[in-house]
N, C-alpha and C positions, 0 to 999 in steps of 0.2 A: 790711794796708793798716793806718793808724790810722786810726781816724773818730769825728771830734769833733761833737759834738751841741751846739745850744745854743736853747731858744725861756724866753721868758717867761709867756709864755701857758702855762695849766695845760692848755687843750685836746690844745696845741703837743706840752710835755711828754709827754704819756701816748702817744704817738706815736714816743717815742725809739727803741724797741726795731723798731718796722716801717722809722722810717727807716736804720736804721745798717742791717739785712738788704739794703732796696732799693740802698742805695749800692754794697754789696757783690754785691751780682747786678747791676748794673746796666756794673758797671763790675771786672767778675770777668776780661776779657780783656785788660786795661789794667793790671790788678796792678803787674806789674813797673817802669811807668811812674808812675804814681801812690803815693807812699808816706804820703801823708798827704790826707784829706778832710774840710773842714768842713762842715756840713749845722746853717745856722740858719734856724728858723721865727718869723714874727712878724707880728701881727695889724695892721694897716695904720689900718684906721678903727674898731678897738678893737670894744665888743658892740654899733655900728649893722648890723650885718652887712651882707650882698650881698659884692662879689668885691674879695676887702681881702685874703685868707691870702696872706701872700708869701714863698717857701722862694729862698735862696739858698744857691746850692752853691759852695763855694773848692777848688778842688784843685790840688794843690802839686806840679809833677813837677819832671824834670832839665832835660830836653831844652825843652818847651817855657813855661816860667816857671809862670804862676802863670795859672791858667782861673779867672774868674767868672761865674757865670750866675744869673738872677734870675729870677723867673717869680710870675704872680697869678694866682691861682683862686678859687672859691668856697670851696674846700673843700683840707685839708692835704695830703691824697693825690695830689689832682689835680696839685697844686703841685708836690708834690717828684717826681712821675712827669716831667711836663716839663721841669723843671728838669736831670732826671737825662741824660732825654732827650737834648735839646740840647747839654749838656757831654760825654756821649760823643760825642758826631758830630762837633762839634768837637774833642775832643782826635783823633779819630782821623782828620780829615785834617790836622789840624795834623802830627802824627807823618806821613802819609805823605808828606808836602811834604819831612820834613825828609830823607826815604829818598833816596838815590843811584839816579835812574833807571838801568837797565839798556839802554844801548843794543843794538840788534842788528845792527847791523851791525858795529860795536868786535867781539862776539863771535863773529859768523861770520866774520870775520877773523883774532881769533885761533885759531880750529879751525884755518883754511886752512894758516897758515903752521907 
């Protein structure tokens, strides 16, 4: 999986290695479905403080298209973790919907024939 990281903020740029590591860890089961991930950190309010750290995670997949999740928090790590947990849940649900369900009657009927 290729992970791209972008941040214009100095504090966010210091977390580059941590962000790449967290993305790889959070999506380790979905690596076959996600060839490219992009993480973007931005500071909404600037130096004023508050809940203004924004993390945007964009996952490009073959089956589910592009999944984009953004979250706001008071620090970068929390924003990243929230975005990754939401993205992995959404992607797992989407991939489960695309799989064909196994019908018990049809399987039982095939075994009896």
